[in-house]
C-alpha atoms as one frame of an Amber mdcrd trajectory, in Angstrom:
protein
   0.902 -34.400 105.047   0.534 -34.105 108.832   1.354 -30.682 110.252   3.620
 -30.685 113.328   2.020 -29.929 116.718   4.363 -26.969 117.169   2.782 -25.211
 114.182   0.246 -23.009 115.958  -1.290 -19.624 115.157  -0.971 -16.547 117.403
  -4.223 -15.576 119.095  -4.034 -12.227 117.278  -4.439 -13.983 113.914  -7.742
 -15.647 114.854 -10.836 -13.426 115.041 -12.958 -13.513 118.190 -16.080 -13.827
 116.046 -15.859 -15.726 112.733 -17.459 -13.968 109.770 -20.954 -15.160 108.889
 -21.145 -15.952 106.068 -17.452 -16.716 105.418 -15.592 -14.226 103.239 -15.203
 -15.055  99.549 -11.551 -15.911  98.799  -9.705 -13.507  96.515  -7.478 -14.966
  93.787  -3.776 -14.591  94.598  -0.381 -15.763  93.371   2.704 -16.725  95.390
   6.057 -17.344  93.731   8.850 -19.477  95.166  12.116 -18.099  93.782  14.880
 -20.698  93.592  18.589 -20.881  92.991  21.164 -23.647  93.357  23.419 -23.353
  96.382  26.471 -25.393  97.392  24.259 -27.821  99.341  21.120 -27.927  97.212
  18.304 -25.556  96.281  17.871 -22.269  98.110  14.684 -20.196  98.397  14.107
 -16.454  98.598  12.082 -15.425 101.650  10.759 -12.223 103.145   9.745 -11.449
 106.717   6.589  -9.437 106.335   6.235  -6.135 108.142   4.394  -6.443 111.443
   0.973  -4.846 111.433   0.162  -5.828 107.854  -3.486  -6.876 107.425  -2.504
 -10.408 106.378   0.318 -12.540 107.842   2.081  -9.598 109.466   5.462 -10.588
 110.925   5.439 -13.980 109.214   8.193 -15.304 106.940   6.811 -15.973 103.475
   7.488 -16.081  99.752   6.801 -13.075  97.490   3.238 -12.799  96.263  -0.091
 -11.048  96.571  -3.611 -10.698  95.349  -4.613 -10.540  91.699  -5.209  -6.983
  90.508  -8.101  -6.347  88.135  -5.619  -5.040  85.545  -3.760  -8.368  85.582
  -6.565  -9.622  83.336  -5.604  -7.325  80.443  -5.324  -9.514  77.368  -3.018
  -7.408  75.175   0.261  -8.903  76.219   3.033 -10.749  74.387   3.131 -14.248
  75.875   5.644 -17.113  75.631   5.070 -20.558  77.061   2.010 -22.578  78.067
  -1.186 -20.673  77.146  -3.808 -19.639  79.710  -5.835 -22.758  78.806  -2.975
 -24.972  80.050  -2.722 -23.062  83.330  -6.514 -23.179  83.684  -6.415 -26.972
  83.480  -3.597 -27.251  86.019  -5.205 -24.900  88.534  -8.828 -25.866  87.914
 -10.078 -22.404  86.974 -11.254 -20.408  83.968  -8.847 -19.142  81.318  -9.303
 -15.475  82.265  -8.481 -16.252  85.881  -5.507 -18.367  84.788  -4.148 -15.523
  82.647  -4.555 -13.102  85.541  -2.818 -15.486  87.947   0.249 -15.853  85.725
   0.388 -12.087  85.178   0.022 -11.511  88.923   2.839 -13.974  89.583   5.156
 -12.109  87.194   4.084  -8.691  88.497   4.389  -9.568  92.196   7.790 -11.180
  91.650   9.033  -7.986  90.020   7.405  -5.646  92.558   8.551  -7.490  95.676
  11.834  -9.102  94.598  13.018  -7.173  91.527  13.064 -10.335  89.398  11.450
  -9.888  85.979  10.277 -13.001  84.126  10.214 -11.377  80.698  12.455 -10.941
  77.690  12.874  -9.139  74.390  11.882 -12.330  72.524  10.081 -15.604  73.333
  13.450 -17.306  73.892  15.173 -14.439  75.717  15.050 -13.062  79.269  16.306
  -9.728  80.573  19.550  -9.966  82.538  19.532  -6.552  84.214  16.388  -5.057
  85.735  17.644  -1.782  87.250  16.678  -0.004  84.023  13.043  -0.724  84.900
  13.239   0.710  88.432  10.791   3.518  87.656   8.289   1.077  86.185   8.650
  -1.144  89.252   7.619   1.708  91.520   4.779   2.641  89.173   3.485  -0.924
  89.342   3.570  -0.840  93.140   1.655   2.441  93.100  -0.827   0.960  90.576
  -0.061   3.806  88.179   0.538   1.364  85.318  -0.361  -2.240  84.588   2.023
  -5.081  83.793   0.627  -5.173  80.254   1.416  -1.470  79.770   4.960  -1.893
  81.047   5.704  -4.893  78.829   4.128  -3.217  75.818   6.096   0.001  76.294
   9.414  -1.859  76.380   8.407  -4.507  73.807   8.914  -7.319  76.294   7.454
 -10.819  76.197   6.027 -12.420  79.355   7.886 -15.716  79.938   5.176 -17.986
  81.328   7.403 -20.948  80.459   9.781 -19.984  83.278   7.051 -20.698  85.837
   5.798 -24.054  87.085   2.594 -24.734  89.069   3.226 -26.104  92.557   0.132
 -26.013  94.805  -3.156 -24.294  95.632  -4.062 -23.146  99.155  -7.250 -21.439
 100.331  -7.351 -19.429 103.569  -9.555 -21.122 106.215 -13.165 -19.950 106.424
 -12.600 -18.607 109.940 -10.407 -15.797 108.583 -12.033 -12.469 107.630  -9.435
 -11.921 104.869  -9.234 -14.958 102.583  -7.205 -15.846  99.494  -7.358 -18.617
  96.912  -3.604 -18.714  96.356  -1.854 -20.570  93.565   1.794 -21.299  94.274
   4.356 -21.144  91.457   8.042 -22.089  91.425  10.729 -20.573  89.213  14.502
 -20.206  89.013  15.971 -16.712  89.162  17.121 -15.938  85.589  20.848 -15.767
  84.988  22.164 -12.231  85.486  19.285 -11.164  87.733  19.274 -10.974  91.518
  16.441 -10.916  94.020  16.340  -7.993  96.430  14.291  -6.846  99.403  13.394
  -3.384  98.121   9.738  -3.548  99.053   7.716  -1.791 101.713   6.037  -5.078
 102.625   9.184  -6.797 103.934  11.230  -6.033 107.035  14.009  -8.254 105.693
  14.684 -10.546 102.747  17.218 -13.323 102.333  18.180 -16.590 100.632  18.265
 -19.799 102.625  18.100 -23.569 102.328  14.622 -24.922 103.088  16.002 -27.111
 105.885  17.694 -24.093 107.478  14.446 -22.116 107.475  12.618 -25.020 109.087
  15.306 -25.258 111.769  14.995 -21.522 112.373  11.244 -21.950 112.739  11.670
 -24.802 115.237  13.927 -22.594 117.366  11.255 -19.884 117.417  13.275 -17.357
 115.409  10.697 -17.020 112.622   7.001 -17.629 112.091   5.642 -19.771 109.260
   2.104 -20.259 108.052   1.117 -23.840 107.086   1.421 -23.335 103.273   4.958
 -22.000 103.719   5.918 -24.825 106.105   4.553 -27.493 103.756   6.231 -25.963
 100.698   9.594 -25.726 102.457   9.275 -29.341 103.610   8.535 -30.478 100.048
  11.452 -28.479  98.617  13.829 -29.834 101.256  13.404 -33.266  99.678  14.704
 -32.032  96.280  18.374 -32.248  95.346  18.517 -29.197  93.064  16.441 -26.615
  91.211  16.105 -28.826  88.125  14.412 -31.510  90.192  11.972 -28.931  91.542
  11.113 -27.553  88.104  10.709 -31.027  86.614   8.310 -32.213  89.321   5.083
 -33.428  87.765   2.611 -32.489  90.463  -1.128 -32.896  90.661  -2.560 -29.619
  91.928  -5.353 -30.110  94.451  -7.122 -27.272  96.224  -6.183 -27.423  99.916
  -8.704 -25.805 102.249  -7.528 -26.142 105.872  -9.599 -25.576 108.998  -8.652
 -23.747 112.190  -9.428 -25.490 115.483  -8.629 -24.733 119.114  -6.888 -27.790
 120.518  -4.612 -28.343 123.538  -4.745 -24.667 124.445  -3.677 -23.307 121.033
  -5.076 -22.469 117.613  -4.064 -25.079 115.071  -4.522 -25.565 111.343  -5.999
 -28.927 110.354  -5.622 -30.437 106.894  -8.138 -32.783 105.297  -5.840 -35.797
 105.732  -5.244 -35.111 109.435  -6.775 -38.234 111.004  -6.480 -36.618 114.438
  -9.070 -33.963 113.682 -12.136 -33.784 115.965
């Protein structure tokens, strides 16, 4: 996919001196929350607080880095096993398990949506009862495994679908190897913006967000722009979840071209 020429990076996001050697990417998970609207699928987005170390002020999906406690194995699990996720994302099983756990944890921390249930075929419909645990997760006082174990909940990996894999360009001092997931908000639950990392949170059609970006009202990083463009081509949430995608690792480059910093993808035939 060719990125549009208007998609440039602020000078503040590009370091004056690139790190040498490049930083090692940290595993991370991003989750695209979906619901059906009157005119097609809608996505849940957050405008990140300005001044954050990574992507401050940008509009993005919920997500974050894998925590070392996301690798805890004692967890009730429903759906595709870590080996299946490892094959889809091209990583080891321990990393795959941690990525799925991070996706569930980050979705709960940042959006209040909990992909878990009291049985392998059930999902919680009201999450306010776990408000204290949500704050404890944010403060890293407990792990996701401890929370699920205490309340006898099963992690619903089957509610997630793999979507893409983006790696932060080598020029950046803070890098992530981010796996993107998609999921529908479970019936009875609602996404919220009760997180210290977001200045605002809202639902919108992908096409509307892209129009807002074109008018300069919001900032998008390339992975977000590409994901929104792909979702805009889908008629409903079912089509998104049923997409059989091949997950390739996308590692863009940053170049200075025509007076601005631009992200270049491997299939950009215009690259120098």
